[in-house]
C-alpha positions as CSV (number, residue, x, y, z in Angstrom):
1,X,0.0,0.0,0.0
2,X,2.7,2.4,1.0
3,X,4.6,1.7,-2.2
4,X,1.5,2.2,-4.3
5,X,0.8,5.5,-2.7
6,X,4.4,6.7,-3.0
7,X,4.9,5.9,-6.6
8,X,1.4,7.1,-7.4
9,X,2.0,10.5,-5.9
10,X,5.2,10.8,-7.8
11,X,3.7,9.9,-11.1
12,X,0.7,12.2,-10.6
13,X,3.0,15.2,-10.4
14,X,4.0,14.5,-14.0
15,X,0.4,14.1,-15.3
16,X,-0.3,17.8,-14.8
17,X,1.0,20.6,-16.9
18,X,4.6,21.4,-15.9
19,X,5.0,24.9,-14.4
20,X,7.1,27.5,-16.1
21,X,8.0,25.3,-19.1
22,X,9.4,27.1,-22.2
23,X,7.1,27.1,-25.1
24,X,9.5,25.1,-27.3
25,X,9.3,22.3,-24.7
26,X,5.6,21.9,-25.0
27,X,5.8,18.7,-27.1
28,X,8.3,17.2,-24.7
29,X,5.9,18.1,-21.8
30,X,3.1,16.2,-23.5
31,X,5.3,13.2,-24.0
32,X,6.2,13.2,-20.3
33,X,2.6,13.5,-19.3
34,X,1.7,10.6,-21.6
35,X,4.5,8.5,-20.1
36,X,3.2,9.3,-16.6
37,X,-0.2,8.0,-17.6
38,X,1.3,4.8,-19.0
39,X,3.3,4.2,-15.8
40,X,0.2,4.8,-13.7
41,X,-1.7,2.3,-15.8
42,X,0.9,-0.4,-15.0
43,X,0.9,0.6,-11.4
44,X,-2.9,0.5,-10.8
45,X,-3.4,-2.9,-12.4
46,X,-0.4,-4.5,-10.5
47,X,-1.3,-7.6,-8.5
48,X,-0.5,-6.9,-4.8
49,X,-0.3,-9.6,-2.1
50,X,-1.9,-8.3,1.1
51,X,-1.4,-11.6,3.0
52,X,-5.1,-11.9,3.6
53,X,-5.4,-8.5,5.3
54,X,-8.8,-7.3,4.2
55,X,-8.4,-3.8,5.6
56,X,-5.1,-3.3,3.7
57,X,-6.8,-4.8,0.6
58,X,-9.6,-2.2,0.9
59,X,-7.0,0.6,1.1
60,X,-5.3,-0.7,-2.0
61,X,-8.6,-0.7,-3.9
62,X,-9.2,2.9,-2.9
63,X,-5.7,3.8,-4.0
64,X,-6.1,2.2,-7.4
65,X,-9.4,4.0,-8.3
66,X,-8.2,7.3,-6.8
67,X,-4.9,7.2,-8.8
68,X,-6.8,6.5,-12.0
69,X,-9.4,9.1,-11.3
70,X,-6.9,11.8,-10.3
71,X,-4.5,10.9,-13.1
72,X,-7.1,11.3,-15.8
73,X,-8.3,14.7,-14.3
74,X,-4.7,16.0,-14.2
75,X,-4.0,14.8,-17.8
76,X,-7.1,16.8,-18.9
77,X,-5.9,19.8,-17.0
78,X,-4.6,22.7,-19.2
79,X,-4.1,25.3,-16.5
80,X,-0.5,25.3,-15.3
81,X,-1.5,27.4,-12.2
82,X,-4.1,24.9,-11.0
83,X,-1.6,23.1,-8.9
84,X,-0.1,19.7,-8.9
85,X,0.3,19.0,-5.2
86,X,-3.1,17.5,-4.4
87,X,-3.9,13.8,-4.3
88,X,-7.5,13.2,-3.9
89,X,-7.4,9.9,-1.9
90,X,-10.8,8.5,-1.6
91,X,-12.3,11.4,-3.6
92,X,-13.1,14.6,-1.9
93,X,-16.7,15.6,-2.5
94,X,-15.9,19.1,-3.7
95,X,-14.0,18.0,-6.9
96,X,-15.9,18.0,-10.2
97,X,-15.9,14.9,-12.4
98,X,-17.1,16.7,-15.5
99,X,-14.2,16.1,-17.9
100,X,-16.0,16.8,-21.1
101,X,-14.2,20.0,-21.8
102,X,-10.7,18.6,-21.0
103,X,-11.1,15.3,-22.7
104,X,-12.4,16.9,-25.9
105,X,-9.3,19.0,-26.1
106,X,-7.0,15.9,-26.1
107,X,-6.2,14.1,-29.4
108,X,-7.8,10.7,-29.8
109,X,-4.6,8.8,-28.9
110,X,-4.3,10.6,-25.6
111,X,-7.9,10.1,-24.8
112,X,-7.3,6.5,-25.4
113,X,-4.5,6.5,-22.9
114,X,-6.9,7.9,-20.3
115,X,-9.4,5.2,-21.0
116,X,-6.7,2.6,-20.7
117,X,-5.8,3.9,-17.2
118,X,-9.4,3.7,-16.1
119,X,-9.8,0.1,-17.3
120,X,-6.5,-0.8,-15.6
121,X,-7.8,0.4,-12.3
122,X,-11.0,-1.7,-12.8
123,X,-8.8,-4.7,-13.6
124,X,-6.8,-4.0,-10.5
125,X,-9.9,-3.9,-8.4
126,X,-10.8,-7.3,-9.8
127,X,-7.7,-8.8,-8.3
128,X,-8.8,-7.9,-4.8
129,X,-9.1,-10.7,-2.2
130,X,-12.0,-8.6,-0.7
131,X,-14.0,-9.9,-3.6
132,X,-14.0,-13.4,-2.3
133,X,-14.9,-12.4,1.3
134,X,-18.4,-11.0,0.4
135,X,-17.8,-8.4,3.1
136,X,-20.3,-5.6,3.7
137,X,-18.4,-2.3,3.5
138,X,-20.5,0.9,2.7
139,X,-17.4,3.0,2.3
140,X,-15.8,0.9,-0.5
141,X,-19.0,0.6,-2.5
142,X,-19.6,4.3,-2.2
143,X,-16.1,5.0,-3.7
144,X,-16.6,2.3,-6.4
145,X,-19.9,3.8,-7.2
146,X,-18.4,7.3,-7.6
147,X,-15.6,5.8,-9.8
148,X,-18.2,4.0,-12.0
149,X,-20.0,7.4,-12.5
150,X,-16.7,9.0,-13.3
151,X,-15.9,6.3,-15.8
152,X,-19.3,6.7,-17.5
153,X,-18.9,10.4,-17.7
154,X,-15.9,10.0,-20.0
155,X,-18.2,8.7,-22.7
156,X,-20.2,11.9,-22.9
157,X,-19.6,13.6,-26.3
158,X,-17.2,10.9,-27.6
159,X,-17.5,10.7,-31.4
160,X,-14.5,8.7,-32.5
161,X,-15.7,5.1,-33.1
162,X,-12.3,3.6,-31.9
163,X,-12.6,5.4,-28.5
164,X,-16.3,4.6,-28.4
165,X,-15.6,0.9,-28.8
166,X,-12.9,1.2,-26.1
167,X,-15.1,2.9,-23.5
168,X,-18.0,0.5,-24.1
169,X,-15.7,-2.4,-23.7
170,X,-14.3,-0.8,-20.5
171,X,-17.7,-0.2,-19.1
172,X,-18.6,-3.9,-19.7
173,X,-15.6,-5.0,-17.8
174,X,-16.4,-2.5,-15.0
175,X,-20.0,-3.9,-14.7
176,X,-18.7,-7.5,-14.4
177,X,-15.9,-6.6,-12.0
178,X,-17.9,-4.4,-9.6
179,X,-21.0,-6.6,-9.4
180,X,-19.7,-8.7,-6.4
181,X,-19.0,-5.6,-4.3
182,X,-22.7,-4.5,-4.6
183,X,-24.2,-7.9,-3.8
184,X,-26.0,-6.6,-0.7
185,X,-26.7,-3.0,-1.8
186,X,-27.5,-3.0,-5.5
187,X,-29.3,0.4,-5.3
188,X,-25.9,2.0,-4.5
189,X,-24.6,1.4,-8.0
190,X,-25.1,4.4,-10.3
191,X,-27.2,2.6,-12.9
192,X,-28.8,5.9,-14.1
193,X,-25.3,7.4,-14.7
194,X,-24.3,4.4,-16.8
195,X,-27.5,4.5,-18.7
196,X,-27.4,8.3,-19.3
197,X,-23.9,7.9,-20.7
198,X,-24.7,5.1,-23.2
199,X,-28.3,5.9,-24.1
200,X,-27.5,8.7,-26.6
201,X,-25.6,6.2,-28.7
202,X,-28.6,3.9,-29.2
203,X,-29.2,3.0,-31.9
204,X,-25.7,2.9,-33.2
205,X,-25.4,5.2,-36.2
206,X,-22.1,4.2,-37.8
207,X,-21.0,3.1,-41.3
208,X,-17.3,2.3,-41.5
209,X,-15.5,4.1,-44.3
210,X,-14.3,2.1,-47.3
211,X,-11.1,0.1,-46.6
212,X,-11.3,0.9,-42.9
213,X,-8.0,-0.3,-41.5
214,X,-9.1,-0.1,-37.9
215,X,-11.7,-2.8,-38.2
216,X,-14.5,-1.0,-36.2
217,X,-17.8,-2.4,-37.4
218,X,-21.3,-1.3,-36.5
219,X,-22.1,-4.8,-35.4
220,X,-19.3,-4.7,-32.8
221,X,-20.4,-1.4,-31.5
222,X,-24.0,-2.5,-31.3
223,X,-23.1,-5.7,-29.5
224,X,-21.0,-3.8,-26.9
225,X,-23.7,-1.3,-26.3
226,X,-26.4,-4.0,-25.9
227,X,-24.2,-5.9,-23.5
228,X,-24.3,-2.8,-21.2
229,X,-28.0,-2.2,-21.7
230,X,-28.9,-5.8,-21.0
231,X,-26.7,-6.1,-17.9
232,X,-29.4,-6.1,-15.2
233,X,-27.3,-7.5,-12.4
234,X,-27.6,-4.3,-10.4
235,X,-31.4,-4.1,-10.8
236,X,-33.9,-4.5,-8.0
237,X,-37.2,-6.1,-9.1
238,X,-39.9,-3.6,-9.9
239,X,-37.6,-0.6,-9.7
240,X,-38.7,2.0,-12.3
241,X,-35.2,3.2,-12.7
242,X,-33.6,-0.2,-13.2
243,X,-31.5,-0.8,-16.3
244,X,-34.2,-3.2,-17.6
245,X,-36.9,-0.6,-17.5
246,X,-34.7,2.3,-18.7
247,X,-33.3,0.2,-21.6
248,X,-36.7,-1.1,-22.7
249,X,-37.9,2.5,-22.8
250,X,-35.3,3.7,-25.4
251,X,-35.8,0.6,-27.5
252,X,-39.6,1.2,-27.6
253,X,-38.9,4.8,-28.7
254,X,-37.3,3.3,-31.8
255,X,-40.0,0.8,-32.3
256,X,-42.8,3.3,-31.9
257,X,-41.2,6.7,-32.7
258,X,-42.7,10.1,-31.9
259,X,-45.1,11.5,-34.5
260,X,-42.4,13.7,-36.0
261,X,-40.0,10.9,-36.4
262,X,-39.9,7.9,-38.7
263,X,-38.4,4.4,-38.4
264,X,-38.0,2.1,-41.3
265,X,-39.3,-1.4,-41.1
266,X,-35.8,-2.8,-40.9
267,X,-35.0,-0.5,-38.0
268,X,-38.1,-1.6,-36.1
269,X,-37.2,-5.2,-36.8
270,X,-33.7,-4.6,-35.3
271,X,-35.4,-2.9,-32.3
272,X,-37.5,-6.0,-31.7
273,X,-34.4,-8.2,-31.8
274,X,-32.8,-5.8,-29.3
275,X,-35.9,-6.1,-27.1
276,X,-35.7,-9.8,-27.3
277,X,-32.1,-9.8,-26.2
278,X,-33.0,-7.4,-23.3
279,X,-36.0,-9.3,-22.0
280,X,-34.5,-12.8,-22.2
281,X,-35.7,-14.5,-18.9
282,X,-36.1,-11.1,-17.3
283,X,-39.7,-10.1,-18.2
284,X,-41.0,-10.8,-14.7
285,X,-38.6,-8.1,-13.3
286,X,-40.2,-5.3,-15.4
287,X,-42.3,-2.6,-13.8
288,X,-46.1,-2.7,-14.6
289,X,-45.7,0.5,-16.6
290,X,-43.0,-1.0,-18.8
291,X,-45.0,-4.2,-19.3
292,X,-48.0,-2.2,-20.6
293,X,-45.7,-0.1,-22.8
294,X,-44.1,-3.2,-24.3
295,X,-47.5,-4.8,-24.9
296,X,-48.8,-1.8,-26.7
297,X,-45.7,-1.4,-28.8
298,X,-45.6,-5.0,-29.9
299,X,-49.2,-4.9,-30.9
300,X,-48.8,-1.7,-32.8
301,X,-45.6,-2.9,-34.6
302,X,-47.3,-6.2,-35.4
303,X,-50.3,-4.4,-36.8
304,X,-48.0,-2.4,-39.1
305,X,-46.2,-5.5,-40.2
306,X,-49.3,-7.6,-40.7
307,X,-50.9,-4.7,-42.7
308,X,-48.1,-5.0,-45.2
309,X,-48.6,-8.7,-45.5
310,X,-52.4,-8.3,-46.1
311,X,-51.5,-5.7,-48.8
312,X,-49.3,-8.3,-50.5
313,X,-46.1,-6.9,-49.2
314,X,-43.4,-9.4,-48.2
315,X,-39.9,-9.4,-46.8
316,X,-39.4,-7.0,-43.9
317,X,-43.1,-6.5,-43.1
318,X,-43.7,-10.2,-42.8
319,X,-40.5,-10.6,-40.7
320,X,-41.6,-7.7,-38.4
321,X,-45.1,-9.3,-37.8
322,X,-43.6,-12.8,-37.2
323,X,-40.9,-11.5,-34.8
324,X,-43.5,-9.5,-32.8
325,X,-45.7,-12.5,-32.4
326,X,-42.7,-14.7,-31.4
327,X,-41.5,-12.3,-28.8
328,X,-45.0,-11.6,-27.4
329,X,-45.5,-15.4,-26.9
330,X,-42.2,-15.7,-25.2
331,X,-42.9,-12.9,-22.8
332,X,-46.4,-14.2,-22.1
333,X,-44.9,-17.6,-21.1
334,X,-42.3,-15.9,-18.8
335,X,-45.1,-13.8,-17.1
336,X,-47.6,-16.6,-16.7
337,X,-46.9,-17.1,-13.0
338,X,-46.8,-13.3,-12.4
339,X,-49.5,-10.7,-11.9
340,X,-47.9,-8.9,-14.8
341,X,-49.5,-11.5,-17.1
342,X,-52.8,-9.7,-16.7
343,X,-51.3,-6.5,-18.0
344,X,-49.5,-8.2,-20.9
345,X,-52.2,-10.7,-22.0
346,X,-55.5,-10.3,-20.3
347,X,-55.9,-6.5,-20.8
348,X,-55.2,-6.4,-24.5
349,X,-57.3,-9.4,-25.3
350,X,-60.3,-8.0,-23.3
351,X,-59.9,-4.6,-24.9
352,X,-59.3,-5.5,-28.5
353,X,-61.2,-8.8,-29.0
354,X,-64.4,-6.8,-29.6
355,X,-63.0,-5.9,-33.0
356,X,-63.5,-9.6,-34.0
357,X,-67.2,-9.1,-33.6
358,X,-67.4,-5.7,-35.4
359,X,-64.9,-6.0,-38.3
360,X,-62.9,-9.2,-38.4
361,X,-62.5,-8.6,-42.2
362,X,-60.6,-5.4,-41.7
363,X,-56.8,-5.2,-41.7
364,X,-56.9,-4.5,-37.9
365,X,-59.2,-7.4,-37.4
366,X,-57.0,-9.8,-39.3
367,X,-53.9,-8.6,-37.5
368,X,-55.7,-9.1,-34.1
369,X,-56.7,-12.6,-35.0
370,X,-53.1,-13.5,-36.0
371,X,-51.6,-11.9,-32.8
372,X,-54.1,-13.5,-30.3
373,X,-54.0,-16.9,-32.1
374,X,-50.2,-16.9,-31.7
375,X,-50.6,-16.1,-28.0
376,X,-53.0,-19.1,-27.8
377,X,-50.5,-21.4,-29.5
378,X,-47.3,-20.4,-27.8
379,X,-48.1,-18.1,-24.9
380,X,-48.9,-20.7,-22.2
381,X,-52.1,-22.4,-21.1
382,X,-53.5,-19.3,-19.4
383,X,-53.1,-17.3,-22.7
384,X,-54.7,-20.2,-24.5
385,X,-57.7,-20.3,-22.3
386,X,-58.4,-16.5,-22.3
387,X,-57.9,-16.3,-26.0
388,X,-60.6,-18.9,-26.5
389,X,-62.9,-17.4,-23.9
390,X,-62.8,-13.9,-25.3
391,X,-62.3,-14.4,-29.0
392,X,-64.3,-17.4,-30.1
393,X,-67.7,-16.1,-28.9
394,X,-67.2,-13.0,-31.1
395,X,-66.3,-15.0,-34.1
396,X,-69.3,-17.4,-33.5
397,X,-71.6,-14.4,-33.4
398,X,-70.4,-13.2,-36.8
399,X,-70.9,-16.6,-38.3
400,X,-74.5,-16.8,-37.0
401,X,-75.6,-13.2,-37.6
402,X,-73.7,-12.0,-40.7
403,X,-75.0,-14.6,-43.2
404,X,-74.8,-13.0,-46.7
405,X,-71.8,-10.8,-45.7
406,X,-69.2,-12.9,-47.4
407,X,-66.2,-10.8,-46.3
408,X,-67.2,-11.0,-42.6
409,X,-68.1,-14.7,-42.8
410,X,-64.8,-15.5,-44.6
411,X,-62.7,-13.6,-42.0
412,X,-64.6,-15.0,-39.0
413,X,-64.2,-18.6,-40.4
414,X,-60.5,-17.9,-41.0
415,X,-60.3,-16.8,-37.3
416,X,-62.0,-20.0,-36.1
417,X,-59.5,-22.0,-38.1
418,X,-56.6,-20.1,-36.8
419,X,-57.6,-20.6,-33.1
420,X,-58.2,-24.3,-33.5
421,X,-54.9,-24.7,-35.3
422,X,-53.3,-22.8,-32.4
423,X,-54.9,-25.2,-30.0
424,X,-53.3,-28.1,-31.7
425,X,-49.9,-26.5,-31.4
426,X,-50.4,-25.8,-27.8
427,X,-51.9,-29.3,-27.1
428,X,-48.8,-31.0,-28.6
429,X,-46.7,-29.6,-25.8
430,X,-46.1,-32.3,-23.2
431,X,-47.1,-30.3,-20.2
432,X,-50.3,-28.7,-21.3
433,X,-52.4,-31.9,-21.4
434,X,-52.2,-32.2,-17.6
435,X,-52.6,-28.5,-16.8
436,X,-55.9,-27.9,-18.7
437,X,-59.1,-29.3,-17.3
438,X,-61.8,-29.4,-18.4
439,X,-60.9,-29.7,-22.0
440,X,-60.9,-26.2,-23.5
441,X,-62.7,-27.3,-26.7
442,X,-65.6,-28.9,-24.8
443,X,-67.4,-25.6,-24.6
444,X,-67.0,-24.6,-28.3
445,X,-66.4,-27.5,-30.8
446,X,-69.9,-28.8,-31.1
447,X,-71.5,-25.3,-31.3
448,X,-69.1,-24.1,-33.9
449,X,-69.4,-27.3,-35.9
450,X,-73.1,-26.9,-36.2
451,X,-72.8,-23.3,-37.3
452,X,-70.3,-24.3,-40.0
453,X,-72.4,-27.1,-41.3
454,X,-75.4,-24.8,-41.5
455,X,-73.3,-22.3,-43.5
456,X,-72.3,-25.1,-46.0
457,X,-75.7,-25.2,-47.7
458,X,-76.2,-25.7,-51.5
459,X,-77.1,-22.0,-52.0
460,X,-73.9,-20.7,-50.3
461,X,-71.4,-19.1,-52.5
462,X,-68.1,-20.8,-53.5
463,X,-66.2,-18.3,-51.3
464,X,-68.3,-19.1,-48.3
465,X,-67.9,-22.9,-48.8
466,X,-64.1,-22.6,-49.1
467,X,-64.0,-20.5,-45.9
468,X,-66.1,-23.0,-44.0
469,X,-63.9,-25.9,-45.1
470,X,-60.8,-24.1,-44.0
471,X,-62.3,-23.6,-40.6
472,X,-63.8,-27.1,-40.3
473,X,-60.6,-28.9,-41.1
474,X,-58.5,-27.9,-38.0
475,X,-61.7,-28.2,-35.9
476,X,-62.3,-31.8,-36.9
477,X,-58.6,-32.7,-36.6
478,X,-58.1,-31.0,-33.2
479,X,-61.3,-31.9,-31.4
480,X,-61.0,-35.3,-29.6
481,X,-64.0,-37.7,-29.9
482,X,-64.8,-37.7,-26.2
483,X,-65.5,-33.9,-26.3
484,X,-68.4,-34.5,-28.8
485,X,-71.7,-36.3,-28.2
486,X,-72.7,-39.1,-30.5
487,X,-75.1,-36.8,-32.5
488,X,-72.2,-34.4,-33.0
489,X,-70.0,-37.2,-34.3
490,X,-72.7,-38.2,-36.8
491,X,-72.9,-34.6,-38.0
492,X,-69.2,-34.7,-38.7
493,X,-69.5,-37.9,-40.6
494,X,-72.4,-36.8,-42.7
495,X,-70.7,-33.5,-43.4
496,X,-67.6,-35.2,-44.7
497,X,-69.6,-37.6,-46.8
498,X,-71.5,-34.8,-48.4
499,X,-68.3,-33.3,-49.6
């Protein structure tokens, strides 16, 4: 510890502008300052054996982060009269960590040296024996929290893709290294500061120049950024300011942009994929507000994609609709045992299923059928049950009361077929046969079968007959015999024979 402090104090004196230096020596001065930063980097990442002394180990950790913090501040200093004799051990609260002006004045190569120094301190902290003791120490986590905020502040205003990649990688290392220190007090970690630093860079807007010799690609930057946004290890469940909720918010802004902004279908598809990465096995930790926002955004994006498919557009629009349904089903399954399931599944089905009775033939109606049928197929048994309970009665009403309206009849029959096909997919899952009782089709199969048979009369149009057949096929295949009475089975047999 004493050696670290002695050498650190010596090197810090050469990180600041040298006083009364002749103008022609300015370049030499900059070389000396760079060399001091490089030496500090080696010093703060040095492995030090404290012989199991935790108190000494804590002092060494403080020394590492303080040397890096003060070294970067001094390297950014341009005022020769500001003094070089202070060493801010443990950070004094009156010093400012706003380095945006100083860092922006440094050339890229020298900014990179500063970022290397910060990362070296983080790596040095990771060698601490304290890490393995799981000891509660409010003082050390307060200083590590302040250092994390300081490290994040270095990202503000950075525009060089090489430095951006360097800082994003450094922040990822910091998050992994600092996590064990905050195991008992996650709220002490400056999640908002980290988020505020990286959020302006989402989504990554970068196209490498031709023949780029540095090898910085948009995919690499995007991956590094998403690694930070999807690191939820410091989150407390339900906290509105958790990284999970904050990150989902900026992704949704891209998925459903403001009225004066426009996102291309490809950009929305990428946002859905980012949301999928973020929510993987984490959906139950979202706040109720975020769950509702995500549900609304997925339905809106799905409607846009499905509209393109209905209008005979393919490619990105179809991929957008498919990806929205897949993610919605995945989230529904993750939330099935949570109260949040009501917000994500029950509320939208109860609110929007009425459109199936009013205008199932509309683009919105067709989109709604596809979305809810997918929830029924892959969203878990609760989603299956409520989809049938809320949607099938509306479709049955159309089939009984809208005779002669071929568009509505065709759309409603399509919807019936879609829901019964969805049931077959869900039923094929090994666990759902046990968890559903009574059989979900017991209430609907016979009634819908009779309606379809009545519609398939000789005077019916060819279009209506085709629609009835498309609905009847999955119904007959899916419905087990024990669900139907003998008279219903005979109706099925006669109906097939009549074909």
